C-alpha positions in Angstrom: -0.2 -0.1 0.2 3.0 2.5 0.6 3.9 1.7 -2.8 0.5 3.1 -4.5 0.7 6.0 -1.6 4.0 7.2 -3.0 2.9 7.0 -6.7 -0.2 8.8 -6.1 1.5 11.5 -4.0 3.8 11.9 -6.8 1.9 12.2 -9.9 -0.3 14.9 -8.0 2.9 17.0 -7.5 3.8 16.1 -11.0 1.2 18.4 -12.4 2.9 21.4 -11.3 6.2 21.0 -13.1 4.2 20.6 -16.4 5.8 22.8 -19.6 2.7 22.6 -21.2 4.7 21.7 -24.5 2.1 18.1 -24.2 -0.8 20.2 -25.0 0.5 22.4 -27.8 2.2 19.4 -29.6 -0.3 16.7 -30.7 0.4 13.4 -31.1 1.3 12.7 -35.1 -1.6 11.5 -36.8 -2.1 7.5 -37.5 -0.3 7.2 -41.1 -3.2 6.6 -44.0 -2.9 4.3 -46.9 -4.6 4.6 -50.3 -7.2 2.1 -50.8 -9.2 1.1 -54.2 -10.9 -1.5 -56.0 -10.9 -2.3 -60.1 -9.0 -4.5 -62.1 -6.7 -7.8 -61.5 -4.5 -7.7 -57.9 -1.0 -8.0 -57.7 -0.1 -7.2 -54.3 3.9 -7.6 -53.6 6.7 -5.8 -52.1 9.8 -4.7 -53.7 12.8 -3.6 -52.5 11.1 -2.8 -49.6 8.4 -1.1 -50.1 4.8 -2.7 -50.3 2.5 -2.5 -52.9 -0.5 -3.0 -54.6 -1.1 -2.8 -58.3 -4.3 -2.6 -60.3 -4.3 -4.1 -63.6 -7.1 -3.3 -66.5 -6.7 -5.7 -69.8 -10.5 -4.4 -70.6 -12.0 -0.8 -69.3 -13.5 -0.7 -66.3 -13.4 1.6 -62.6 -10.5 2.3 -60.6 -12.6 3.2 -57.5 -10.6 5.3 -55.0 -12.4 5.0 -51.1 -9.0 6.9 -49.2 -6.5 8.7 -50.4 -2.9 8.2 -48.9 -0.8 10.6 -46.3 -0.5 11.7 -42.9 2.5 10.4 -42.8 1.9 7.3 -44.7 1.6 6.2 -48.2 1.9 9.6 -50.7 -1.2 10.6 -52.4 0.2 9.9 -56.1 0.2 6.6 -57.8 2.5 5.4 -60.1 0.9 4.4 -63.7 1.2 2.9 -66.8 -1.3 3.9 -69.6 -0.7 2.1 -73.2 -2.9 2.2 -76.0 -3.7 -0.5 -78.8 -1.4 -0.8 -81.6 -2.1 -0.5 -85.3 -2.7 -3.3 -87.6 0.1 -3.8 -90.3 -0.4 -3.0 -93.7 -1.1 -4.7 -96.8 0.7 -5.8 -100.1 4.0 -5.6 -98.5 3.0 -3.9 -95.8 4.6 -2.0 -93.1 4.8 -2.7 -89.3 1.9 -1.6 -87.4 3.1 0.9 -84.6 2.7 0.2 -81.4 0.2 2.0 -78.7 1.9 5.0 -77.2 3.2 4.5 -73.6 2.7 6.8 -70.6 4.2 6.1 -67.4 5.8 7.7 -64.3 7.3 4.1 -63.0 10.9 5.2 -61.4 12.3 2.8 -64.1 11.0 5.3 -67.1 14.2 7.0 -68.5 14.7 10.2 -67.9 13.3 12.1 -70.9 10.0 9.6 -71.2 9.0 10.0 -67.4 5.2 11.1 -67.5 3.9 13.7 -64.9 2.7 12.6 -61.4 -1.0 11.7 -60.8 -2.3 13.0 -57.9 -5.4 10.5 -56.6 -8.6 11.7 -55.0 -11.6 10.0 -53.7 -13.7 8.9 -55.8 -13.8 6.9 -59.2 -11.8 6.9 -62.3 -12.8 5.8 -65.7 -10.4 3.3 -67.0 -10.4 2.8 -70.8 -8.4 0.0 -72.5 -7.6 0.5 -76.1 -8.1 -2.1 -78.7 -6.1 -2.9 -81.1 -6.4 -1.9 -84.8 -8.7 -4.4 -86.7 -6.7 -6.6 -89.5 -6.8 -5.4 -93.0 -6.7 -7.3 -96.7 -8.5 -9.1 -99.3 -9.7 -7.3 -102.7 -11.4 -4.8 -103.7 -9.8 -2.6 -102.5 -6.3 -4.6 -102.3 -3.5 -3.3 -100.1 -5.1 -0.9 -97.8 -3.3 1.1 -95.3 -3.4 -0.5 -91.3 -6.0 0.5 -88.9 -4.8 2.8 -86.0 -5.3 1.6 -82.5 -7.7 3.1 -80.3 -6.7 5.3 -77.4 -6.2 4.4 -73.4 -6.9 6.6 -71.1 -7.3 7.2 -67.4 -9.2 9.7 -65.9 -11.3 11.2 -63.0 -14.8 13.1 -64.2 -14.1 15.7 -61.7 -10.3 16.2 -61.3 -7.8 17.7 -63.9 -5.9 15.1 -64.1 -6.3 12.8 -67.3 -3.6 10.0 -69.0 -4.3 9.8 -73.0 -2.0 7.6 -74.6 -2.5 7.7 -78.8 -3.4 4.5 -80.3 -0.4 2.8 -83.0 -0.8 4.4 -86.6 -1.3 1.7 -88.9 1.6 0.5 -91.4 1.3 1.3 -94.9 1.2 -0.7 -98.1 2.9 -0.9 -101.4 0.0 -0.6 -104.2 0.8 2.1 -106.4 -1.4 1.5 -109.2 -4.2 1.1 -107.0 -6.9 4.3 -106.8 -7.1 5.8 -103.4 -7.3 5.1 -100.7 -5.3 2.0 -101.4 -2.3 3.6 -103.7 -1.0 5.2 -99.9 2.4 3.5 -98.9 3.0 6.1 -95.9 2.1 4.6 -92.6 0.1 6.6 -90.3 1.4 8.6 -87.5 0.1 7.2 -83.7 1.4 7.0 -80.5 4.2 5.2 -83.0 4.3 5.2 -85.9 3.2 2.7 -88.8 6.0 1.7 -91.2 6.5 2.6 -94.8 4.9 0.5 -97.5 6.6 2.1 -100.4 9.3 4.8 -100.2 10.8 7.3 -97.2 7.1 7.2 -95.9 7.6 5.7 -92.0 5.1 7.7 -89.6 6.0 9.9 -86.6 5.5 9.0 -83.4 3.7 11.1 -80.4 6.5 13.2 -78.4 6.5 11.1 -75.2 4.8 8.3 -75.7 6.6 6.4 -78.7 8.8 6.6 -82.1 8.4 7.0 -85.9 7.8 3.7 -88.0 11.0 2.5 -90.6 11.1 3.6 -94.0 10.5 1.3 -97.3 13.0 -0.2 -99.9 11.5 -0.7 -103.2 14.9 -0.9 -105.2 16.1 -4.8 -106.5 16.6 -7.6 -105.3 13.2 -7.0 -103.7 10.6 -4.8 -101.9 11.5 -4.4 -97.9 8.7 -2.8 -95.6 9.7 -0.9 -93.0 9.2 -1.7 -89.4 6.3 -0.2 -87.1 7.8 2.2 -84.4 8.0 1.3 -80.8 7.9 2.9 -77.5 11.8 2.4 -77.0 13.1 2.9 -80.4 12.2 3.7 -84.1 10.9 0.9 -86.7 13.5 -0.4 -89.1 14.4 0.5 -92.4 13.2 -2.1 -94.8 16.8 -3.3 -96.6 15.3 -5.4 -99.6 14.3 -8.2 -99.9 14.2 -8.3 -95.9 11.6 -5.8 -94.2 12.5 -3.5 -90.9 12.2 -5.1 -87.8 9.8 -3.5 -85.4 10.9 -0.8 -82.7 11.5 -1.7 -79.5 9.5 -1.7 -76.6 10.1 -0.4 -73.2 9.7 -2.7 -70.0 8.1 -1.0 -67.0 7.8 -3.6 -64.1 4.9 -2.0 -62.2 2.9 -5.2 -61.9 5.3 -6.9 -59.4 9.0 -8.0 -59.4 10.7 -8.2 -62.6 12.2 -11.6 -62.2 9.0 -13.2 -60.8 6.1 -11.8 -62.5 5.4 -13.4 -65.5 2.4 -13.4 -67.7 1.8 -9.6 -67.8 3.3 -7.9 -70.9 5.5 -9.8 -73.4 8.7 -11.9 -72.8 11.9 -10.3 -73.5 14.0 -13.3 -75.2 17.5 -11.5 -73.9 17.1 -11.9 -70.2 13.9 -14.0 -69.9 11.5 -11.5 -68.1 7.9 -10.3 -68.6 6.7 -6.9 -68.2 7.3 -5.6 -71.6 5.1 -3.6 -73.4 4.6 -1.3 -76.8 6.6 -3.2 -79.5 6.2 -2.4 -83.0 5.2 -4.6 -85.7 7.6 -6.3 -87.9 7.9 -5.1 -92.2 7.2 -7.6 -94.7 8.8 -8.5 -98.1 7.9 -10.0 -101.4 9.9 -13.1 -103.0 12.4 -11.5 -106.2 13.3 -13.5 -108.8 13.4 -16.5 -106.6 15.0 -14.5 -103.9 14.1 -15.8 -100.4 12.6 -12.5 -98.7 12.2 -12.5 -94.9 9.3 -10.8 -93.2 10.3 -8.7 -90.5 10.1 -10.1 -86.2 8.1 -7.6 -84.6 9.6 -5.7 -81.8 10.2 -7.0 -78.3 7.3 -5.7 -76.4 4.5 -7.5 -78.6 5.1 -6.8 -81.8 3.8 -9.1 -84.2 5.9 -10.5 -87.4 5.4 -10.2 -90.7 4.6 -12.7 -92.8 7.6 -14.7 -94.8 6.4 -15.3 -98.6 5.6 -17.8 -100.4 4.0 -19.3 -97.9 3.5 -17.6 -94.6 2.2 -14.2 -95.9 0.0 -13.5 -93.0 1.0 -10.8 -90.9 1.0 -12.0 -86.7 -1.3 -10.1 -84.6 0.5 -8.1 -81.5 0.7 -9.8 -78.1 -2.1 -9.1 -76.2 -2.1 -6.8 -73.7 1.0 -5.1 -74.7 0.0 -2.7 -77.4 1.8 -4.2 -79.8 1.5 -3.8 -83.3 0.6 -5.7 -85.9 2.8 -7.6 -88.9 2.7 -6.7 -92.6 1.3 -8.7 -95.6 3.9 -10.3 -97.3 3.8 -10.6 -101.1 0.6 -11.4 -103.2 -2.3 -12.8 -103.3 -3.9 -9.6 -101.4 -7.0 -12.1 -99.9 -4.2 -12.7 -96.4 -4.8 -10.6 -94.1 -2.5 -8.2 -91.8 -1.5 -8.9 -88.6 -4.0 -6.9 -86.2 -3.0 -4.2 -83.4 -2.4 -5.8 -80.1 -4.7 -4.4 -76.7 -3.5 -2.0 -74.7 -3.1 -2.0 -70.9 -3.9 0.3 -67.8 -2.0 -0.3 -64.5 -2.2 1.7 -61.2 -0.4 1.1 -58.3 0.0 2.9 -54.8 2.1 2.1 -51.6 0.4 -0.2 -48.9 1.4 -0.2 -45.0 1.9 -3.8 -44.4 3.5 -6.8 -46.4 1.6 -9.0 -48.4 1.8 -12.9 -47.1 4.1 -15.0 -48.4 3.1 -17.0 -51.8 4.1 -20.6 -51.9 4.8 -20.3 -55.7 5.8 -17.4 -58.6 3.8 -16.8 -61.5 1.1 -14.4 -62.5 0.2 -11.5 -60.6 -0.6 -12.5 -57.1 -3.2 -11.4 -54.5 -5.0 -12.9 -51.3 -8.7 -13.2 -50.8 -10.8 -15.5 -47.9 -7.3 -17.1 -46.9 -6.3 -18.0 -50.7 -3.3 -17.2 -52.6 -4.3 -16.3 -55.9 -2.5 -16.4 -58.7 -3.9 -14.7 -62.1 -2.2 -15.1 -65.6 -3.7 -13.0 -68.4 -0.8 -14.0 -70.7 1.3 -16.9 -70.7 3.8 -17.3 -68.4 5.2 -20.0 -65.6 3.6 -21.5 -62.5 6.5 -22.6 -60.4 5.6 -23.8 -56.7 8.6 -22.8 -53.7 7.1 -25.4 -51.4 4.4 -28.0 -52.0 0.9 -27.2 -52.3 -0.8 -30.2 -52.0 -4.2 -28.9 -53.1 -5.1 -26.2 -55.0 -8.1 -24.6 -57.3 -7.8 -24.3 -61.0 -9.4 -22.8 -63.7 -8.7 -22.6 -67.0 -10.3 -20.7 -70.0 -9.3 -20.8 -73.1 -9.8 -18.2 -75.9 -13.5 -17.0 -77.5 -13.8 -17.6 -81.2 -14.2 -14.5 -83.4 -18.3 -14.1 -85.3 -18.6 -14.6 -88.5 -18.4 -12.1 -91.7 -21.6 -11.6 -93.6 -19.5 -12.4 -97.2 -20.3 -10.2 -100.1 -23.9 -10.9 -100.9 -26.5 -8.1 -100.7 -28.4 -10.3 -97.9 -26.8 -11.9 -95.6 -26.0 -12.5 -92.0 -23.5 -14.5 -90.1 -23.1 -16.2 -86.5 -21.1 -15.6 -82.9 -17.9 -17.3 -82.1 -18.6 -20.0 -79.0 -16.6 -18.9 -76.1 -13.6 -20.3 -74.9 -13.3 -24.0 -73.0 -13.7 -23.7 -69.2 -11.9 -26.3 -67.3 -11.9 -26.6 -63.5 -10.2 -28.5 -61.1 -9.9 -28.8 -57.2 -7.4 -30.5 -54.8 -4.4 -29.9 -58.2 -1.3 -30.7 -56.4 2.3 -29.1 -57.4 5.4 -29.8 -56.4 8.4 -27.8 -55.8 11.4 -27.7 -58.2 8.8 -28.7 -61.1 7.5 -25.4 -63.0 4.7 -25.7 -65.0 3.7 -23.9 -68.4 0.7 -21.8 -68.6 -0.4 -21.0 -72.0 -3.1 -18.4 -72.1 -5.0 -18.4 -75.6 -5.6 -15.4 -77.9 -9.2 -14.8 -79.2 -10.1 -15.6 -82.8 -10.4 -13.0 -85.5 -13.5 -12.1 -86.8 -14.1 -13.5 -90.0 -13.0 -11.0 -93.1 -15.3 -11.3 -96.2 -13.1 -12.5 -99.1 -10.5 -14.0 -96.8 -12.8 -16.2 -94.0 -16.1 -15.9 -93.6 -16.1 -17.9 -90.7 -15.0 -16.9 -87.6 -11.3 -17.7 -86.4 -11.7 -20.4 -83.4 -10.0 -18.8 -80.0 -6.7 -20.2 -78.8 -6.1 -22.9 -76.6 -5.6 -22.3 -72.6 -3.4 -24.6 -70.5 -1.7 -25.3 -67.2 0.7 -28.0 -68.2 -0.7 -31.0 -69.7 -4.4 -30.2 -69.1 -5.7 -28.1 -72.0 -9.3 -25.9 -72.5 -10.1 -25.7 -75.9 -10.5 -23.0 -78.2 -13.6 -21.5 -79.0 -14.9 -22.4 -82.3 -15.5 -19.8 -85.1 -18.9 -18.3 -86.0 -20.7 -19.3 -89.6 -19.9 -16.7 -92.4 -22.6 -15.5 -94.1 -22.5 -14.9 -98.1 -24.9 -16.6 -100.8 -24.8 -19.1 -102.4 -24.5 -20.9 -99.0 -20.5 -22.5 -98.5 -19.3 -24.8 -96.1 -18.4 -21.8 -94.2 -21.8 -20.8 -93.0 -21.6 -24.0 -90.3 -19.8 -23.3 -87.1 -16.9 -24.5 -85.8 -16.6 -27.2 -82.9 -14.6 -26.2 -80.1 -14.5 -25.4 -76.2 -17.8 -23.9 -77.0 -18.9 -24.4 -80.8 -19.8 -21.6 -82.9 -23.5 -20.7 -84.1 -24.5 -21.9 -87.5 -25.4 -18.8 -90.2 -29.0 -18.0 -91.6 -27.7 -16.6 -94.9 -30.5 -18.2 -96.9 -30.7 -21.7 -95.1 -30.7 -23.6 -92.1 -26.9 -24.2 -91.0 -26.6 -25.8 -87.4 -23.9 -24.7 -85.1 -21.7 -27.7 -83.8 -21.4 -29.6 -80.6 -19.2 -27.4 -78.2 -16.4 -28.9 -75.1 -18.9 -30.9 -73.1 -18.3 -33.8 -75.7 -15.0 -32.9 -77.8 -12.8 -32.3 -74.4 -11.4 -35.1 -72.8 -9.6 -33.7 -69.4 -8.3 -35.7 -66.3 -10.4 -37.0 -64.0 -9.6 -34.5 -61.0 -11.0 -31.9 -63.4 -14.3 -30.9 -64.9 -14.7 -29.3 -68.6 -17.6 -27.0 -69.6 -19.0 -26.1 -73.2 -22.1 -26.2 -75.2 -23.2 -26.2 -78.7 -23.7 -23.2 -80.9 -27.3 -22.1 -82.4 -28.6 -23.3 -85.8 -29.3 -20.4 -88.2 -32.5 -20.0 -89.4 -33.8 -19.3 -93.2 -36.9 -17.5 -92.6 -37.2 -13.4 -93.2 -34.0 -11.5 -92.1 -32.0 -15.0 -92.2 -31.2 -14.7 -88.7 -28.4 -16.8 -87.1 -27.1 -18.6 -84.3 -25.8 -17.4 -81.4 -22.2 -19.6 -80.1 -22.3 -21.8 -77.3 -21.5 -20.5 -73.4 -19.6 -22.5 -71.1 -23.0 -22.5 -69.0 -25.3 -22.8 -72.2 -26.5 -23.6 -75.7 -26.1 -20.6 -78.3 -29.8 -19.9 -79.3 -30.8 -20.4 -82.5 -31.8 -17.5 -84.8 -35.5 -17.1 -84.5 -38.3 -14.8 -86.3 -40.7 -12.9 -84.5 -44.2 -11.5 -85.2 -42.4 -8.3 -86.0 -40.0 -7.6 -88.9 -36.9 -7.7 -88.4 -35.6 -11.1 -86.8 -33.6 -11.6 -84.4 -29.9 -13.1 -83.8 -30.2 -15.7 -82.0 -28.5 -14.8 -78.1 -25.1 -16.5 -77.3 -25.0 -19.0 -74.9 -24.5 -18.2 -71.0 -21.2 -18.1 -69.4 -19.8 -19.5 -66.4 -19.5 -17.9 -63.0 -16.1 -18.1 -61.6 -15.8 -19.8 -57.8 -16.4 -17.9 -55.0 -12.8 -18.9 -54.7 -11.9 -16.0 -57.2 -14.8 -13.4 -56.5 -12.7 -11.0 -54.4 -14.8 -7.8 -53.8 -11.5 -5.4 -54.2 -11.2 -6.9 -58.1 -13.3 -6.8 -61.3 -11.8 -10.3 -62.7 -14.6 -11.3 -65.5 -17.8 -9.3 -66.4 -20.8 -8.5 -65.3 -23.5 -11.3 -65.5 -26.9 -11.8 -64.7 -28.8 -9.4 -62.0 -26.0 -7.4 -60.4 -23.7 -10.4 -60.6 -20.1 -10.2 -61.4 -17.0 -12.5 -61.9 -18.7 -14.4 -65.3 -16.3 -15.8 -67.9 -17.2 -17.5 -71.3 -20.0 -16.4 -72.7 -20.8 -17.2 -76.3 -21.6 -14.3 -79.2 -24.7 -13.2 -80.4 -25.5 -13.6 -83.8 -26.8 -11.2 -86.5 -29.4 -10.7 -88.8 -30.3 -9.2 -91.7 -33.5 -6.7 -92.4 -36.0 -7.0 -94.8 -36.7 -4.1 -95.6 -33.4 -2.4 -94.8 -33.2 0.1 -92.1 -35.0 -1.4 -88.8 -32.6 -1.5 -86.1 -32.0 -5.5 -85.5 -29.6 -7.6 -83.8 -29.1 -9.0 -80.2 -26.9 -11.1 -78.6 -25.9 -12.5 -75.1 -28.6 -13.2 -73.3 -31.4 -10.9 -71.8 -29.7 -8.6 -68.9 -26.1 -8.4 -70.5 -23.9 -10.2 -72.5 -22.2 -12.7 -70.0 -18.8 -12.0 -71.7 -20.0 -12.4 -74.9 -20.2 -10.0 -77.9 -23.6 -9.0 -78.4 -25.4 -9.2 -81.9 -24.5 -6.7 -85.1 -27.3 -5.6 -87.1 -27.9 -3.5 -90.2 -28.5 0.4 -89.5 -29.6 1.5 -92.7 -29.7 0.5 -96.3 -26.1 -1.0 -97.0 -25.0 -0.5 -94.5 -23.4 -2.9 -91.9 -23.8 -3.5 -88.5 -21.4 -3.4 -86.0 -20.0 -6.6 -84.7 -18.9 -6.2 -80.8 -16.0 -8.6 -79.6 -15.8 -10.9 -76.7 -14.7 -9.2 -73.4 -10.9 -9.7 -73.0 -9.4 -12.2 -70.4 -12.8 -13.9 -70.2 -12.9 -16.1 -73.2 -16.2 -14.6 -74.7 -17.1 -14.9 -77.9 -17.3 -12.4 -80.9 -20.6 -11.1 -82.3 -21.7 -12.2 -85.7 -22.3 -9.4 -88.5 -25.3 -8.5 -91.1 -25.5 -6.2 -94.0 -28.1 -4.7 -95.8 -28.3 -4.8 -99.9 -24.8 -3.9 -100.6 -23.4 -1.4 -103.0 -21.0 -2.4 -105.6 -18.2 -1.0 -103.8 -19.3 -2.6 -100.4 -17.0 -5.7 -99.7 -18.7 -7.1 -96.4 -18.5 -6.6 -92.5 -16.4 -8.7 -90.5 -17.0 -10.0 -87.3 -16.3 -9.3 -83.6 -12.9 -10.8 -82.2 -13.3 -13.5 -79.2 -11.8 -12.6 -76.2 -8.7 -13.7 -74.5 -8.8 -16.6 -72.0 -7.8 -16.3 -68.4 -5.9 -18.8 -65.7 -6.1 -18.8 -62.5 -4.8 -21.1 -59.6 -5.5 -20.6 -55.7 -4.4 -22.4 -52.6 -4.6 -21.9 -48.8 -2.3 -19.0 -47.6 
C-alpha cells in the first residue's frame, strides 16, 4: 500500500511541473494509405516497399475510397497507360506502330517519364484501347493498316487525365491502285506505322513512342519498314528483307520483374516479362527466286510480318501489350495483316504492410479469403517454391471470332463460341517442377473475301491439361458454302442463317477430354434460320447452348443469343477485384459467354440484332445488325480475359464497292490458381 500511495503522491505534484508543451504539440496522426478497387489485383513487395497494383486488360473503373497521407503512403500513384497497337499494312505492308506508352514508374528513362498523378476519392474511368483491326482482301487490295484506339485514365471531376494515343497503321505497296489503297505512307500515332513504299515511315507522339521505318523499293526486292515502338524507331526495309519493329519498354509495375510472369510480353534476352509497346515487323516479297524474309516484331509484343511464299499472313501483336501487327507479305492480297494488340492500364500505390508469403511464383499474386491467388492474363510459368498439396485451378481458353457477312447483298453471320472452361480442385503442385501456363488468344472475326467463318480461339493450358479454344461462328454469303457452318471447339460456333438453316456444331461438353480431377464445360452453338431476315445462331457458352436465330411477329428477325457463361468459383470473387465480366442481375465474375448472332433486315433500315442473353452479354459480344440501306451493323468483341465469343455481322443491300462486314473478335482467355495461404 505504501508504494501505491507514493505513486499517487508523486503524480499529484507532477502536475505543477508540467511545461504545457504536451498540450500544444499533438501526437502525429496515424499513417493513412490509399485504398481502392478495380481490375486484377497484384500485391507484392519490391526493394522493401509494399505495393498493390490494379491491372486492367479491359475497360473498367478504378474506385478510390481513401487517399494516402498523414505520414503514410503518398497521395500520388504510379501508372502505366498503353494504347492499342496499329495493324500491319497490306500488299508488302509496313508494320503497325505500337500504342503510345505513358508511365511515371521509376524505371522510365528520364526524358520519357510522365507527370505525377495525384488522386482523390472517387471513381476513375479506365479505357483500354483496342488494337487496330486486320486488313486485306480485294477490292480494294492492300489498304493501309488501321490505327489502334487510345487508352485513358481519368477522373470526371479532377483535372488529371492521362491519354496514350493509338498506334498508327502500317503503309502498303499498291502504287497502281486508286485511292485510298495507294498510300505507301504509314499512319502517325502513339508510335508511327512503317512505310510500305518509299520514305514514308510515320511519326510517333512525343513522349509516347517513335517513328516507323522507311521502305526500300529497289532490286533485289521490296522491303517495308517496321512499325515504331515505345523504346526505338522501326527499322528500315533492306530489300529483300523487311524492317524489324521498334523495341518497346519494360515497365515492371505489376510486380518484381524477375518473378512476375504472364503480364506483358517476354523479352527473349534476360527472359523477363512486363515488356510493352513493340512495333510490328515490315513485310517483303519474293524477288526473282530470292528468299524474302518478313521481319520480326519488336520486343514488347510486336507481331512479325509474313514470309512469302507460304507464310504471308501478318502476325497479330501480343495481347495486352499495345504491340503493333505485322505486315502482309507478297501476293495474293486475300490474306490478312496482323491486327494490333489491345493496350493495358496499370495503377499501383504503396501499402502499409507486406502481403502474405506466396508458395509459388508466376502470374500476378493476390490474397483473399485465406487463399493465395495467381492470375495469368498472358502465358507464363507457375513454379511452386514449397509443396502445394491442394489447389483450385480454372482454365479458360480464348473465345472465337464471329462470322463475316460475306459479300452477298443479303446475308448474316453467326456468333463465335466461348473458350472452353476447365475447373479442377485438389490439384497438387511440387517444388522444383515449373509448370508452363498458356493463355489462348481470342480468334479473329471473319473477314469477307478472306475467311467468312470466324477464327477459332487459342487453347489455354496448365501443363498438360488443356481447355480448347472456342469454335468460329458461321459466315454469311450466297450461295451458301461450308463456311456457313459453325466450327467445333471449347464451345461451338453458331450457324449462319444466310438463306438456309445451318447448325452450329457441338462444343466442349462432348469434344474436350480432361483428367478425372478436372471438369470441362462447353456447349453447342445455335442453328441459323432461313426465315425472313436470315437470323443466325449464337455461339455456345460454358453455361449454356447458343440459341438459334428466330423470327418474330414483327420484322426484323432476331439473331440468337449467345450461350450464357459461367461464374467463377467463390474463391476468386475478391470484392476488390473485377476479374471477369458482369452477368445476370448484379452478379460479377462471369466468363466464357458465347457471341450473339446477327440478322439481316427486310426491309432495310430497322434496328435489329441482339446477343448475349437478357440482362447482359455475360462476357460474349452482343449481336450485330444493319442500321440502314447498305450500312453494316457493328459487330462487337468478346470481353478480354474472359474467353467470350465475338458476335456475328450483317448487312443490308450492298453497294458495288461494299466488301462485307467483319465479325467481332473473340476475347482472350485467363488462368487462375488458388491455394491456402
